[in-house]
C-alpha positions as CSV (number, residue, x, y, z in Angstrom):
1,M,-59.8,-39.1,43.2
2,N,-57.0,-35.7,43.3
3,V,-55.3,-35.1,40.1
4,G,-52.3,-32.8,39.8
5,F,-50.6,-31.3,36.4
6,V,-47.2,-30.2,35.4
7,S,-47.5,-28.2,32.0
8,L,-44.5,-28.0,30.0
9,G,-43.4,-26.0,26.8
10,C,-45.1,-22.5,25.4
11,S,-48.4,-21.0,26.1
12,K,-49.9,-23.1,23.2
13,N,-49.6,-26.2,25.2
14,L,-50.8,-24.3,28.4
15,I,-54.1,-24.0,26.8
16,D,-54.4,-27.1,26.0
17,T,-53.6,-28.1,29.9
18,E,-56.1,-25.5,31.1
19,I,-58.8,-27.4,28.8
20,V,-57.7,-30.6,30.3
21,I,-57.9,-29.4,34.0
22,G,-61.2,-28.5,33.2
23,Q,-62.7,-31.9,31.4
24,F,-61.2,-33.1,35.4
25,K,-63.1,-30.5,37.4
26,K,-66.1,-31.4,35.2
27,H,-65.7,-34.6,35.9
28,N,-66.2,-34.0,39.9
29,F,-62.2,-34.4,39.9
30,K,-60.1,-32.5,42.5
31,I,-57.3,-30.1,41.3
32,V,-54.4,-30.3,43.5
33,N,-51.2,-28.2,43.3
34,E,-48.2,-30.8,45.7
35,E,-47.7,-33.5,43.4
36,E,-47.6,-35.7,46.9
37,N,-51.5,-35.3,47.0
38,A,-51.9,-36.1,43.7
39,D,-54.0,-39.7,43.0
40,I,-53.5,-39.2,39.3
41,I,-50.6,-37.0,37.9
42,V,-51.0,-35.3,34.2
43,I,-47.8,-33.9,31.8
44,N,-48.6,-31.9,29.1
45,T,-44.7,-32.5,27.3
46,C,-43.1,-30.6,24.6
47,G,-40.8,-32.1,22.1
48,F,-40.0,-28.7,20.1
49,I,-35.9,-29.4,20.4
50,E,-33.4,-30.7,22.6
51,G,-33.7,-29.2,25.3
52,A,-37.4,-29.4,25.7
53,K,-37.1,-33.1,25.3
54,E,-34.7,-34.0,28.1
55,E,-36.6,-31.8,30.3
56,A,-39.9,-33.7,29.4
57,I,-38.3,-36.9,30.2
58,N,-36.7,-36.0,33.3
59,T,-40.1,-34.6,34.7
60,I,-41.7,-37.5,33.5
61,L,-39.5,-39.8,35.7
62,E,-39.4,-37.2,38.6
63,M,-43.3,-37.7,38.6
64,A,-43.0,-41.4,38.4
65,S,-41.1,-41.1,41.9
66,Y,-44.7,-40.2,43.3
67,K,-46.2,-43.8,42.3
68,E,-44.1,-45.1,45.0
69,N,-46.8,-43.6,47.5
70,K,-50.4,-42.1,46.8
71,C,-50.0,-41.6,43.0
72,K,-51.8,-44.3,41.2
73,Y,-51.8,-43.2,37.3
74,L,-49.4,-41.5,35.8
75,I,-50.6,-39.8,31.9
76,V,-48.2,-38.2,29.8
77,M,-49.7,-36.3,26.5
78,G,-48.4,-33.4,24.6
79,C,-45.8,-32.9,21.5
80,L,-43.5,-35.1,22.7
81,V,-46.1,-38.2,22.7
82,Q,-46.9,-37.3,19.2
83,R,-43.4,-37.0,18.1
84,Y,-42.2,-40.4,19.9
85,Y,-45.1,-42.2,20.9
86,E,-43.9,-46.2,20.2
87,E,-40.1,-45.0,21.9
88,L,-41.8,-43.8,24.9
89,I,-44.5,-47.0,25.4
90,K,-40.8,-49.0,25.4
91,A,-38.8,-46.9,27.6
92,L,-41.2,-45.5,29.8
93,P,-43.0,-48.3,31.3
94,E,-43.9,-46.5,34.5
95,V,-46.2,-44.2,32.7
96,D,-50.1,-45.8,32.4
97,L,-51.3,-43.7,29.3
98,F,-49.9,-41.9,26.9
99,I,-52.3,-39.9,24.7
100,K,-51.0,-38.0,21.3
101,L,-52.4,-35.1,19.7
102,E,-55.0,-36.7,17.5
103,E,-56.8,-38.3,20.2
104,Y,-57.6,-35.4,22.3
105,D,-61.0,-35.3,20.9
106,K,-61.5,-38.5,23.0
107,F,-58.9,-37.4,25.9
108,F,-61.3,-37.9,28.9
109,E,-62.7,-41.2,27.1
110,K,-59.2,-43.0,27.3
111,V,-58.9,-41.8,30.9
112,E,-62.0,-43.3,32.4
113,D,-61.2,-46.4,30.7
114,L,-57.8,-46.3,32.3
115,I,-59.5,-45.9,35.8
116,K,-61.8,-48.5,34.8
117,R,-59.6,-51.3,34.0
118,G,-56.7,-50.0,36.6
119,I,-54.0,-50.9,33.4
120,V,-53.5,-49.4,29.9
121,N,-52.9,-52.0,26.8
122,K,-48.8,-51.5,26.2
123,K,-48.7,-53.5,23.0
124,V,-47.3,-51.1,20.1
125,K,-48.1,-51.3,16.3
126,K,-45.4,-49.2,14.4
127,S,-46.1,-46.0,12.6
128,T,-46.3,-46.3,9.0
129,T,-47.5,-42.5,8.2
130,K,-45.0,-40.4,6.4
131,I,-44.3,-36.7,7.0
132,S,-46.0,-35.9,3.6
133,Q,-49.9,-37.2,5.2
134,I,-49.6,-36.0,8.9
135,P,-53.5,-34.7,8.4
136,P,-54.4,-31.9,10.5
137,M,-55.0,-32.4,13.9
138,P,-58.4,-32.7,15.8
139,M,-58.7,-29.4,18.0
140,F,-60.8,-29.5,21.5
141,K,-64.0,-28.9,21.1
142,Q,-65.9,-25.4,21.6
143,E,-67.2,-26.3,24.6
144,E,-64.1,-27.7,26.4
145,F,-62.1,-24.3,24.9
146,L,-65.2,-22.3,26.9
147,Q,-65.1,-24.6,30.4
148,R,-61.3,-24.4,30.8
149,T,-59.7,-23.6,34.0
150,L,-57.8,-20.7,34.0
151,T,-54.0,-21.1,35.3
152,T,-52.4,-17.5,34.7
153,G,-53.9,-15.7,37.3
154,K,-56.9,-12.7,37.5
155,N,-55.7,-10.6,34.9
156,Y,-54.7,-12.4,31.4
157,A,-55.5,-15.3,29.4
158,Y,-54.1,-16.9,26.3
159,L,-56.4,-16.9,23.2
160,K,-55.4,-19.8,20.9
161,I,-57.0,-18.6,17.2
162,G,-55.4,-21.5,15.0
163,E,-53.6,-24.7,15.8
164,G,-50.8,-26.5,13.8
165,C,-48.2,-24.8,11.2
166,S,-47.7,-25.1,7.3
167,N,-44.8,-22.9,6.8
168,K,-42.2,-25.9,7.0
169,C,-38.7,-24.2,8.1
170,T,-36.3,-26.7,7.4
171,Y,-34.8,-26.6,11.3
172,C,-38.7,-27.5,12.5
173,A,-40.4,-30.4,13.7
174,I,-44.1,-28.6,14.6
175,P,-45.6,-29.4,11.4
176,Y,-44.7,-32.6,12.1
177,I,-46.4,-33.4,15.3
178,R,-49.2,-31.0,15.3
179,G,-49.9,-31.2,11.3
180,P,-51.0,-28.1,8.9
181,F,-52.2,-24.6,10.2
182,V,-56.0,-24.6,11.0
183,S,-58.1,-21.5,11.7
184,R,-60.9,-21.6,14.3
185,K,-63.6,-20.3,13.4
186,K,-64.7,-16.4,14.6
187,E,-67.5,-16.9,16.0
188,D,-65.9,-19.6,18.4
189,I,-63.4,-17.2,19.0
190,I,-65.3,-13.9,19.8
191,E,-67.6,-16.5,22.2
192,E,-64.6,-17.8,24.3
193,A,-62.9,-14.3,24.2
194,K,-66.4,-12.8,25.8
195,E,-66.5,-15.8,28.2
196,L,-62.8,-14.7,29.3
197,A,-64.2,-11.2,30.0
198,K,-67.0,-12.4,32.0
199,K,-64.2,-14.1,34.7
200,G,-62.8,-10.7,34.9
201,I,-59.6,-11.3,32.4
202,K,-58.5,-7.7,31.2
203,E,-55.6,-8.8,28.6
204,L,-56.2,-11.1,25.9
205,I,-53.0,-12.4,24.6
206,I,-53.6,-14.1,20.8
207,I,-51.5,-17.0,20.2
208,A,-51.2,-19.4,17.3
209,Q,-48.0,-21.2,15.5
210,D,-48.1,-17.9,13.2
211,T,-50.9,-16.0,13.7
212,T,-50.7,-14.2,10.3
213,K,-52.1,-17.0,8.9
214,Y,-55.3,-17.1,10.8
215,G,-58.0,-17.1,8.5
216,I,-56.2,-18.7,4.9
217,D,-57.5,-22.1,5.5
218,L,-61.4,-20.8,6.2
219,Y,-61.7,-17.7,4.3
220,G,-59.1,-17.2,1.4
221,E,-57.1,-14.7,3.3
222,S,-55.3,-13.4,6.5
223,K,-58.0,-12.2,8.7
224,L,-55.9,-11.6,11.7
225,A,-56.8,-7.6,11.7
226,G,-60.0,-8.4,11.8
227,I,-60.4,-10.8,14.6
228,L,-58.2,-8.0,16.6
229,E,-60.8,-5.6,15.9
230,E,-63.6,-7.8,16.8
231,L,-61.9,-8.6,19.7
232,S,-61.3,-5.0,21.0
233,K,-65.1,-4.5,20.7
234,I,-65.3,-6.3,24.2
235,E,-65.8,-3.5,26.4
236,E,-64.3,-5.5,29.8
237,I,-61.0,-6.2,27.9
238,K,-58.6,-3.3,28.1
239,W,-55.5,-4.8,26.6
240,I,-54.8,-7.3,23.3
241,R,-51.5,-8.7,21.8
242,F,-50.8,-10.8,19.5
243,L,-47.5,-13.0,19.1
244,Y,-45.8,-15.0,16.8
245,S,-46.4,-13.0,13.3
246,Y,-44.2,-14.3,10.8
247,P,-42.7,-11.4,8.7
248,E,-44.5,-12.1,5.1
249,G,-47.7,-12.1,6.9
250,I,-47.5,-8.5,8.2
251,T,-49.9,-6.7,6.1
252,D,-50.3,-2.8,5.8
253,E,-53.8,-3.2,6.6
254,L,-52.5,-4.9,10.0
255,I,-50.1,-2.5,10.9
256,E,-52.7,0.4,10.7
257,V,-55.0,-1.9,13.0
258,V,-52.3,-1.6,15.5
259,K,-51.6,2.3,15.0
260,N,-55.5,3.3,15.4
261,N,-56.4,0.8,18.0
262,K,-55.9,2.0,21.4
263,K,-56.7,-1.4,22.8
264,I,-54.3,-2.9,20.9
265,A,-50.7,-3.2,22.1
266,K,-48.2,-1.7,19.8
267,Y,-46.0,-4.3,19.9
268,F,-45.2,-6.8,17.1
269,D,-43.3,-10.1,18.1
270,I,-41.7,-11.1,14.7
271,P,-39.6,-14.0,14.8
272,I,-37.0,-13.3,11.9
273,Q,-34.5,-16.3,12.9
274,H,-31.8,-14.4,11.0
275,I,-30.9,-12.2,8.9
276,A,-28.0,-13.8,6.1
277,N,-30.1,-14.2,3.1
278,K,-28.0,-17.5,2.1
279,V,-28.9,-18.8,5.9
280,L,-32.6,-17.8,5.4
281,K,-33.0,-19.6,2.1
282,R,-31.5,-23.1,3.6
283,M,-33.9,-22.3,6.2
284,N,-37.2,-22.3,3.8
285,R,-37.7,-19.0,5.3
286,K,-40.3,-16.6,3.4
287,T,-38.3,-13.4,3.6
288,S,-35.0,-11.7,2.5
289,K,-33.2,-9.6,4.6
290,E,-33.7,-6.9,2.2
291,Q,-37.7,-7.6,2.8
292,I,-37.3,-7.8,6.7
293,I,-35.1,-4.6,6.8
294,S,-38.1,-2.9,5.0
295,L,-40.9,-4.2,7.0
296,I,-38.9,-3.0,10.0
297,E,-38.5,0.5,8.8
298,K,-42.5,0.6,7.8
299,I,-43.4,-0.3,11.3
300,K,-41.1,1.9,13.1
301,N,-42.5,4.7,10.7
302,K,-45.9,4.4,11.1
303,I,-45.7,3.7,15.0
304,P,-43.0,5.7,16.1
305,D,-43.5,4.3,19.5
306,V,-43.9,0.4,18.6
307,T,-42.2,-2.4,20.8
308,L,-40.7,-4.6,18.4
309,R,-39.5,-8.3,19.7
310,T,-37.8,-10.6,17.5
311,T,-36.1,-14.1,17.7
312,V,-32.8,-15.5,16.4
313,M,-30.9,-18.5,15.8
314,V,-27.1,-19.6,15.7
315,G,-25.7,-22.0,14.5
316,F,-27.9,-23.2,11.9
317,P,-26.2,-25.7,9.6
318,G,-23.8,-23.7,7.3
319,E,-23.8,-20.7,9.5
320,T,-20.4,-18.8,8.4
321,K,-18.4,-16.6,10.9
322,E,-19.4,-14.3,8.1
323,D,-23.2,-15.1,8.7
324,F,-23.2,-15.1,12.1
325,E,-21.4,-11.5,12.2
326,E,-24.2,-10.1,9.5
327,L,-26.6,-11.2,12.2
328,Y,-24.7,-9.2,14.6
329,E,-24.3,-5.8,13.0
330,F,-28.0,-6.3,12.3
331,V,-28.9,-6.7,15.5
332,K,-26.8,-4.1,16.9
333,Q,-28.2,-1.4,14.2
334,T,-31.5,-2.5,14.8
335,K,-31.9,-2.2,18.3
336,F,-34.9,-4.2,19.3
337,D,-36.7,-4.0,22.5
338,K,-36.9,-7.4,23.4
339,L,-35.1,-10.0,21.2
340,G,-34.7,-14.0,22.6
341,A,-31.9,-16.3,21.4
342,F,-31.3,-19.9,20.5
343,M,-29.3,-22.3,19.6
344,Y,-30.0,-24.5,16.4
345,S,-31.1,-27.9,17.6
346,K,-30.8,-30.8,15.0
347,E,-34.3,-32.6,15.1
348,D,-34.8,-36.0,13.8
349,K,-36.7,-35.9,10.2
350,T,-36.6,-32.4,9.8
351,P,-34.9,-31.3,6.5
352,A,-32.3,-29.2,8.2
353,A,-31.0,-32.6,10.3
354,K,-29.6,-33.9,6.8
355,L,-27.4,-30.3,5.9
356,P,-23.9,-30.6,5.9
357,N,-21.5,-28.3,7.9
358,Q,-23.4,-29.2,11.2
359,I,-21.9,-26.4,13.6
360,H,-20.3,-27.4,16.6
361,G,-21.8,-27.4,19.8
362,N,-19.1,-25.2,21.8
363,T,-19.3,-22.8,18.7
364,K,-23.2,-22.3,18.9
365,K,-22.6,-21.6,22.5
366,A,-20.2,-18.7,21.8
367,R,-22.0,-17.3,19.2
368,Y,-25.8,-17.3,21.7
369,N,-23.4,-15.5,24.4
370,K,-22.3,-12.9,22.4
371,I,-25.6,-11.7,20.9
372,M,-27.0,-12.2,24.2
373,R,-24.6,-9.6,25.8
374,L,-25.0,-7.4,23.0
375,Q,-29.1,-7.5,23.5
376,E,-28.1,-7.1,27.1
377,Q,-26.4,-3.6,26.7
378,I,-29.3,-2.9,24.0
379,S,-32.1,-3.3,26.3
380,R,-30.2,-1.0,29.0
381,N,-29.9,1.8,26.7
382,L,-33.4,1.3,25.8
383,L,-34.6,1.3,29.1
384,E,-32.6,4.3,30.3
385,N,-34.6,6.5,27.9
386,K,-38.0,5.6,30.1
387,K,-36.4,7.2,32.9
388,S,-38.4,10.1,34.3
389,K,-41.7,9.0,32.1
390,T,-45.1,8.1,33.7
391,N,-46.5,4.8,32.5
392,L,-49.6,2.8,32.9
393,V,-48.8,-0.3,34.9
394,L,-51.1,-3.4,35.5
395,I,-50.1,-4.6,39.1
396,E,-50.0,-8.5,39.4
397,N,-48.3,-9.3,42.1
398,I,-46.5,-8.3,45.5
399,S,-42.8,-8.5,46.6
400,Y,-42.2,-11.2,49.5
401,D,-41.4,-8.3,51.7
402,N,-44.3,-6.2,50.7
403,K,-41.8,-3.5,49.8
404,Y,-42.6,-3.6,45.9
405,Y,-45.9,-4.1,43.8
406,I,-44.9,-5.9,40.6
407,G,-46.7,-5.4,37.6
408,R,-46.6,-4.9,33.7
409,T,-46.9,-2.2,30.9
410,I,-48.4,-2.8,27.6
411,E,-45.1,-3.2,26.0
412,N,-44.3,-6.1,28.5
413,T,-45.9,-10.0,27.4
414,P,-45.7,-12.0,30.7
415,D,-43.0,-14.6,31.5
416,I,-41.1,-13.4,28.2
417,D,-40.6,-9.7,28.5
418,G,-39.3,-7.9,31.9
419,I,-41.4,-6.4,34.2
420,V,-42.1,-3.1,36.6
421,Y,-41.3,-3.1,40.5
422,I,-43.4,-0.1,42.1
423,K,-42.4,0.8,45.6
424,N,-44.9,0.2,48.1
425,E,-45.8,3.8,49.4
426,L,-49.3,3.2,49.9
427,K,-49.3,0.6,52.9
428,N,-52.8,0.3,53.7
429,Q,-54.4,0.1,50.1
430,N,-54.2,-3.0,47.9
431,M,-53.4,-1.8,44.6
432,L,-53.4,-5.5,43.2
433,N,-54.9,-6.2,39.6
434,K,-55.7,-2.6,39.2
435,F,-54.2,0.1,36.6
436,V,-52.4,2.6,37.9
437,E,-50.4,5.5,36.6
438,C,-46.4,5.4,37.3
439,D,-43.2,7.5,37.2
440,I,-40.1,5.7,36.3
441,I,-37.2,6.2,38.5
442,D,-34.7,3.3,37.7
443,I,-33.9,0.3,35.8
444,S,-32.2,-3.2,35.9
445,D,-31.2,-5.1,32.5
446,Y,-34.8,-5.7,31.5
447,D,-36.9,-4.4,34.7
448,L,-38.5,-0.9,35.6
449,I,-38.5,0.4,38.7
450,A,-41.0,3.0,39.3
451,K,-43.2,5.1,41.9
452,F,-47.0,5.7,42.2
453,K,-47.8,8.9,40.4
């Protein structure tokens, strides 16, 4: 049978999808890229915020239309299923099988049972589990991580070092969906990284909901710095970066490792969410404005050429005009190299959903637009300083008209940060998947234009 996949949401979700693809391949199913050719369609959903939930439902309905032709089974997995299992079964009879996160350790058994029976039991048992009782979710087995099918191309792969989250920010549903933070064993992570290196992967992107929490549950303290050092010993790996590092978990040891290890990108992704202390407190964030400013100053002093990325939220309940202006001025003064913003989304069962003074949608949108216009200008100004400089670029693609190679510097994370367009003056040479020295000659809002050195 042919199987097609749709993976929504974050890179952590993508790894789950890659593992499931690997399971289907192991059982001799054929993987196809076109939904119209699939006998089975599997959708991995995100349920984090309202926009993601809408996208997931729309995608399910779109894929369900293929059941009128070739598709026999529609399977839906992921965070949306974990969060709204009973409601989805009642609302979407088009779906043949919903698989919750807690059932991932029996994923393929459920698929085989579905195919054997040709139907799925739609009877629903109402959950009585309270949020505070949610246990850690079972992760896929180590051999399943090793057999996953990469979907990110030849150069980079995501490497998940932990599952779940224990931070319990008041706006966030992740702890209630994926349970508390659970670290993978160091030996398992190293083994998977070596397998990825054997496949030709040049860059590892280390991910978890909060990578700085890695190791605390297993070893009694954060071991992020240590695992980065271990991974850098794998000869074939050229670049390593880690994402989602909460400010309270960034230690002096971690900063020193980033500073001194040539393979590790001088890149910190620090989601601060806000800077006004009273907003941070209502968010149940673990750092204050003063601590955030001190951390950023420390990193910049230790690593002058560091790339800083952050995420901020606008429109959190009770955010006053003065709170927003405080955030705006902070962004203006700090000049983050990369910044993402999103509007607060009122999520079921989260403490923030019950807070008074919810912000009107139009106000949230206006604040979001104002922050992003500011960041666009900051980005242009920072990129201007890169003109006439030489950068090492990993070339990953070529434009449709063959006029430009497309690549990234070590300062850019795939799919979220900018890219480099390199004029294709070497018409007869294949530069794909190679590291090349390039001179920056021009810029756009977030991207660089270069020529081969």
